[in-house]
C-alpha positions in Angstrom: 22.3 148.8 80.3 22.2 151.1 83.2 23.0 148.3 85.6 26.0 147.3 83.6 27.3 150.9 83.6 26.7 151.2 87.3 28.6 147.9 87.9 31.5 149.1 85.7 31.7 152.5 87.5 31.6 150.8 90.9 34.3 148.3 90.0 36.5 151.1 88.6 36.1 153.2 91.8 37.0 150.2 93.9 40.1 149.4 91.9 41.1 153.1 92.0 40.7 153.1 95.8 42.8 150.0 96.2 45.5 151.5 94.0 46.0 154.5 96.3 45.7 152.6 99.6 48.9 152.8 101.6 49.3 149.7 103.7 51.6 149.7 106.7 55.1 148.9 105.8 57.7 147.1 107.9 61.4 147.2 108.0 62.6 143.6 107.4 65.1 142.3 109.9 66.0 143.0 113.5 66.9 146.1 115.3 69.1 145.1 118.3 70.0 147.0 121.4 70.9 146.5 125.1 69.2 147.9 128.2 69.8 148.0 131.9 67.7 145.3 133.6 67.0 144.4 137.2 70.1 144.7 139.4 72.0 146.8 136.8 72.6 143.9 134.5 72.8 144.6 130.8 70.2 142.7 128.8 69.7 142.2 125.1 66.6 143.6 123.4 65.2 143.5 119.9 62.6 144.8 117.6 61.7 142.3 114.9 60.4 143.6 111.6 59.6 147.0 113.1 56.9 149.2 111.5 58.2 152.0 109.2 57.1 155.6 109.5 56.0 155.2 113.1 57.9 156.4 116.2 58.7 153.4 118.4 59.6 154.0 122.1 62.0 151.3 123.3 59.6 149.4 125.7 62.2 148.7 128.3 63.0 152.4 128.7 59.4 153.6 129.3 59.2 154.7 133.0 62.8 153.8 133.5 65.7 156.1 134.3 68.1 154.3 132.0 68.0 154.6 128.2 68.7 151.8 125.8 72.3 151.4 124.6 74.3 150.1 121.6 71.8 150.1 118.7 72.5 147.7 115.8 70.3 148.3 112.7 70.1 144.9 111.0 67.0 145.8 109.1 66.5 146.8 105.4 65.5 150.4 106.4 67.3 153.4 107.7 66.7 153.9 111.4 66.9 157.2 113.2 67.5 156.8 117.0 66.5 159.6 119.4 67.9 160.3 122.9 64.4 161.3 124.0 61.1 159.3 123.9 58.5 160.0 121.2 61.3 160.7 118.6 61.6 164.1 120.2 64.5 166.4 120.7 67.6 167.6 118.9 69.8 164.7 119.7 69.5 161.9 117.2 71.6 159.6 115.0 70.8 158.2 111.5 71.7 154.6 111.0 71.7 153.1 107.5 70.9 149.4 107.1 73.6 147.2 108.7 75.0 150.1 110.8 76.2 149.5 114.4 76.7 152.4 116.7 79.0 152.4 119.8 78.2 150.5 123.0 77.9 153.8 124.9 75.3 155.5 122.5 72.1 156.1 124.5 68.6 156.3 123.0 64.9 156.0 124.0 63.1 155.9 120.6 63.6 155.0 117.0 61.9 155.8 113.7 62.4 153.6 110.5 62.0 155.0 107.0 
């Protein structure tokens, strides 16, 4: 009898723990942008199914003098683009799903909700 009660309590605790677990979420779709490549040529970049709730520095801008340009949010989540790396600073723009900002908008990081 005690073994059965212990098993029921253990199973209940496990199910309760799984209920409250918060797995990483991803924004479905692509986040497109351009960046300045070698020789000053504009190159297309993309984040496919980016993780939500985590600041993402645009890889091509890390250690580079030029920020990314022309963001296009083709994901299912709202994206907030920041002029500074690490989603820092007072200059940012909120982009609902499907939103495209101008070709001259500059940014270095993005956060998906």
